[in-house]
N, C-alpha and C positions, 0 to 999 in steps of 0.2 A: 736698341734691339733687346727684347726680353730674353733672358736665359731660359733654358729648358726647365730648370729647377723652379723658376718663378711661375712659368706657365703651368707646370704640374701642380704647384701649390694652389694656384687660383682655381684650377679645374677641380681639385679635391675639395676646396671650400664650397664651390658651387654644388657639387654632388651632396655634400653634407647638408647644406641648406635645403636642397630638394628633398632629401630623405626625411629631414626633420619635419618639413611641411606636410609630407605624406603621412607621417606618424601622427602628427597633430590632428589631421583631418580624420584619420581612422579613430583616434581617441574620442574626438567630439561626436562622431557618428555612433560609436558604441555606447557612449554615455547617454546619448539621446534615446536610443532603444532601451537601455537599462532604466532610464528615468520613467518612460511611459509604461513599461511593463510593471515597474514597482508601484506606480500610482494606481494602476488598475487592479493589480492582484494582491497587494499588501494586505488588505482587509481579509481576503480569503485565506491567505497564508497564516495570518494570526489565528483564525478559527481552526484551521487544520493543525497548527502547532499546539494550540490549547487542548483541543479534543484528543489529539494523539498523545500528548503528555499525560493526560489523565488516564487514557485507556491503557497505557503501558503498565499501570499499577492495578489493572483489573483483578488479578488474583487476590492481592492483599485487601483491596477495597470490598470486593464481594464476600471475602471471608468474614469481614466485619459486618457488612450489611445483612447477610443471609446466614450468619453463623448458626442460628438455631435450626436451619434447614440443611446446611451443608455438612454438619457434624452430628454424629449419633450421640445420644445421651449416655449410653452404656454399651461398651463393646462386648459382644457375646462370644461364645466359644466357636461357633461356626454360623455363617449366614444362611438364610433360606435360599432355595434354588431360585433362579430368576423367573422360572415358570410360576412358582408359588407367589413371588412378589408381584408379577404382572397380573395374575389371576385375582389376587386379593385386592389389588388396586382397582381393577375393573368392577369387582363385586361391591366394593365400598362406595364407589361413585358411579351409579348407573348412567349409561350414555357415554362412558369413557372407553376409548380404545387405545391401547399402547402401540405406538408406532416404532419407537426405538428405546433402548435402555443402555446406559453407560455404566460399565463395570469399573469402579475406581481402583487405584493402586493402593491407597491407604485403607487399612481395615477400620479406621474410625470415621471414614467418609460415607455419606449416604449415597444411594444409587439415584442417578438422574434419569427420569423417564420423560420422553416427549410424547404427549398424549393428545388425542383429539377429544374434546368434550363438546358434544352437540355441534360438531363442525368447527370449533374454535381451537386453535393451537395453544397448548398450555404446557408448562414445565412443572413436573411434579418431583419432589424429593422424598425418598422413602427410606426408612430405617431397614437395612437388610436383615437385621436380627429379629425384628418383630413384624415387619411388613406394614407397619403403620406409616401413613403419610405425614411427613414432618412439615409440609407446607407446599403451596402451589404459587406459581408466578405466571402472569400473562407473558408469553414468549416475546411479545412485541413491546413490552414495557419494563424490561429489566434494565438495570444500570448499564450493563455492557451493550445492550441493544441500542439504548438512547445515544451513547457516545459513539458507537460504531456508525449509527445513522447520521449523527452530526458530522463525523469525520468523512463519510463517504457520500452523503446526500444532503448535507446542510440542514438536516432534520426534516425539511419540507418533503423530501423524497422525490421520486420520479426520475425519468431519464435525463431531463434537462439539468437538474441539480447535480446528478452524477457526472455528466459531461463537463459541467462548470468546474467541479472539483478536479477532475482529470486535467482540464485545461490549465488550472492554476498550478497543479503539481508539475506539469510539463514546462510551464513558463518559469517555475522556480528553478529548474535545471538551467535554463538560459540565464536567469538572473545571477545564479551562482557563478557560471562560467564567465559572463561578461563582467561581473563584479571582481573576479580574480584578475581579469585583464586590467581593469581600472585601478585596482589596488597595487598591481606590480610596480615596484620602484622604477621611475624613469631615469634617475641618475644613479648615484651611489646608494647602496643599500643603507637604510637607516633603521634603527631599532624602534625609536619612538615614532608613533603614527603608522608603523608598518606591522610589527609583531607585538608591540606594547602600546596601549592607548595613552594619549596625552590628556591628563585629567586635571592639570593645574589651573585651568580656567573654566570652571563649571558654568554651563549655560551657553558658552560660546559655540560658534559653528564648528570650530575645530574639535571641541569636546564631543559634539554629537556625531561629527564625521568619523572620529576614531571609534566611538561606541557602535557605529554602523559597520565599519570596515574590518576592524581587528577581530571581533568575535566571529564574524562571518568567515574570515580567513582560517582561523583555528578550527572551526567546526565544519568547513566546507566539505571535506571528504566524508565525514559522518553523515552530514545532511544529504549528500548525493547518494550514499549507500541506502539511507532510509527511504528516500524518494524512489530510487530504483527498485527497492524491495516491495514498495506498495503498488507500482504500476502494473504488475501481472494481474492484479485484481480489478483493474480499470476496464471500462466498457469497450473502448475503441482500441487503445494500444494493447490492452490485455489480450484481446482476440488476435491481434497481429503477432504478439509474442508467442501465443499458443500455436498459431499456424506455422510460424517460422520454425519453432522447435519440432513440430511434427514433420514438416517438410525436410528438415535436415537430420531427422532421426536422433535428435538430441533431447527429446522428451522421454516420457515413459514409453515402453513398447506399445504398439497399437493394441495388442492383446497378449495375455500370458496365461495360457490354459494348460492344464495338465493333460488334457486330451481334447479331441474334437476340432472342428473347423472354426474359423473366425465367425462370430455371431453376425447374423443379418440385421439384428435389432438396431434401430436408430436411437433408442433410448440411451442416454449417457448417465454416468454414475451420479452426477450432481442432481439429477432429476429425481432420484429415488432414495438417496442415502444421506446420512449426517456424518459430521466429523471426518471429512475426506481431505487428504493431502491435495494441494493444488495440482500436482503432476497427473493425477488420475481423474480429475473432475470430468474431463471430456472423453474418457474411455467408454467404448460401447459396453453395454451390459448384456451378458448371456441370458438365456432363458432356461428354466427348469424343464426337465423331460417328464411330463406326467405319464405315469404308467400304472395307475390304480393303487399306488401306495399312499398311506396316510402321511400327511406333512410332518416334518420334524418339529420339535419344540425349541424354544429359545435356549434351553439348557443344552440341547444337543449341539446347537451352533456354538455355544460357549465352550463346550468340551473340545470341539474341533479347533477353535481358536487357541485353546491351551495346548492342544497336541501339536499345532503348527507353529508354536512359539511366538504368537502375537503378544506383545508386551502391553500391560495395563498402563493407563486406562484405555480401554477400547469401547467402541459403540457397536451394538448389534441392531441393525435395522431390519424390521420384519418384511417378508415378501409382500408384493402388491399383486394380487390376482393369482390365478392358478398356475401361471407360467413365471411368476416372479421368483426372485432369489433372496436368500439371506445375504446381507452385506455386513461383514465384520471389518471395521476400519478404525484407524487411529492416525490423526495428524498430530503426532507426538511433539512435545516441547523440544525434544532432541530429534531433528529431522532424520538422523540415521536409523531411527526406530520406527519410521513410518511403515504402515502395512495396509493393504486393501485386499480383501478376499470376498469373492462371490461364491455362494454355496447353493447347490441344487437343493431346493426345499424338501425333496422327497428322499433322495439317496444320500444327501450330505456330501456329494462329490465336490471337490474344490475346482470350480470352473475357471476362476481367475485368482491369481496370487501374485501381486505386484509389491515388491519391497523397494526400499531406497537403493539397494544394490542394482536393481533392474533399471533405474532411471538413467537417461542420457546425461551428458555433462551439463547441458543447459538446465535441465530439470533439477539437477543436484544444486547448481548455483542458485537457481531461483528459490528452491526450498530453504536454503540457508539464508537467502536475502529476505524472504518473508519472515522467517523466525527472528532475524535481527531486527526487522521493522517492528515486530510485535514485542521485542524485548525478551525473547525466550532462550537465546543461545547461552548467554553467560549468567543467567539468573539476575540477581540484584545489580551486578555490575553493568549488564546490558541495559537494564531499566534506567539506571542513573545516567549512563552515557546518552541514552535516547532522550531523557528529560533535559539534560544539559543542551542538547541540540535543539529541542523544542523551545526552551527558554531563550537560547541564543537567537533563534529565528524570529521570535516575538520581539526581542530587543532590537534586532536589525531592522525589522519592519517599522517599529514604532519610532526609532531614531531617524529613519529615512523621512518619515512624515514631518518630524520636527525640523530637520534640515531644510526640507522643501518650504515649510512655512516661513523660515527665517530668510530665505532668498527670494521668495515669491513677490514680484512687484504687484502693485495694486492694479486690478483690472485685467491681469494676464495670468496664464497658467504658470509661467515661470519655467518652461522647459529649457534645457541646455541648448545653446546655439548649435545649429546644424553646420554642415559644410557644403561649399559649392563644388567640391571635387566630385565630379560625376563618376569617375572610375571607382573611387572609394565607396560611394553610396551604392553603386551597382554590385561591387564585389561583396559588400556586407549583406546586401539584400539577397544575393544568391546563396550566401552561406546560411542565412536565416531560413530561406526556402528549402534548402537541403535538410536543415534540421526539421522543417515542417513535413518533409517526406517521411522521416523517421517517426515523428510525432504528428500524426495527421491533423489533430485539432489545432496545433500551433500553426500549421500551414494554412488552414482555413481562416484562422483569426488574422494572420498577416495579410492575406488577400482581402479580407473584409475591411481591415484598417486602410489599406491602399485605396480601395473603392470609395470608402467614406471620405477619405482625404481629398480625392480627386473630384467627386461628384457633389459633396456637401460642404466640407470645411472651406475649400478654396473659392466656392461660389457665394458663400454667405459672409458678408463683411464683418459682423460682430464675432462670428466664430473664427474668421481668419485673424482678427485682431487678438482674440483670446489665446489662440495657439501660437502667435508670433513671439519672437524673442524680445 
């Protein structure tokens, strides 16, 4: 007859084996999802990392590329008024209409004018002491525009490309989280292969595995912050974030007027103005009260900006139509200095005045997240940290491809083996779909993959063989 101790020991052993089996099944399922997501989205992530890494250094690069336009040849005693600058620019180039003008912080910097020349958008740089144009650039063909378009729309542009970039960014979050789960030591903690790469056997699968996992571990938090800082600009999730912030009153206030009722206008700030902070892009724009007065000049708007303590550099956007307003705005490199003012074009009354201190908690966090994403918070340190993250992401993606090629059998995709544990598969799928609710494009892509698997891959023998283990 067995003793109670023996029975207890056997019971404990059985439980241990069962729990290990469940953990192994979960590990294999996570690895399989991680593998497929990596194979599909690694090329896009390399493009995003490369374009983002270059764009981080936009100030330094453009200072060199456009040095003759961005810097005045000789600093004078006092600049011309911005009315004189705008008028002289329009006279010198017939058919030109100044839409906005950016007043720089540095006395040696030129003024940037966004102008329309025969219906085409152009960026003009003007010496504020002489009023002479130092040069012009097609607004759609500048260095920063190209890399911004590569980063957000894969250069080709359009809604589909933008959604594809957003989908890749969302899956990057899942790749990082699942990768951390796969990286986590299953037995005792080890330094080599966990926090330090094993490089003693160059070219081996272990070598590439460590170059894939270890940098990703060290950079995971930075990469997650960078990705989250970019999502507010995305098409689908960005709108969700904006709606959620407004619904919870954690964005900028719906309006911030010195007097009057909330405007009935459906026009929002991003439709009429430049250089806007993210938090105010969707705020409604008030209208000017026409009363027989002559419109104010750009210099009047600049004087109001100075009086209200708006810090340079700031942009003044001209009114559109008889009821339009002047907009004074700055998406400052230091988010705490953000400001957005709408001014009645006749009386100069400040109709809207929204500063960083007016933002809700979510808008403040997003503002800092965007600044970190663009490398603006800590200056060069922020840029170098972002560059390290971009290079690390490129190394992680490239090493994953090499690992795959080393283990891929002939005639098959070489995906990791799945599991027959239906409970594990169902639980993981539900977790992924919950993530898809938060990130809608991920949810759509998961459902699409399931449908393709059931209706196409399982029914066509060559495909079934290709995707089998």
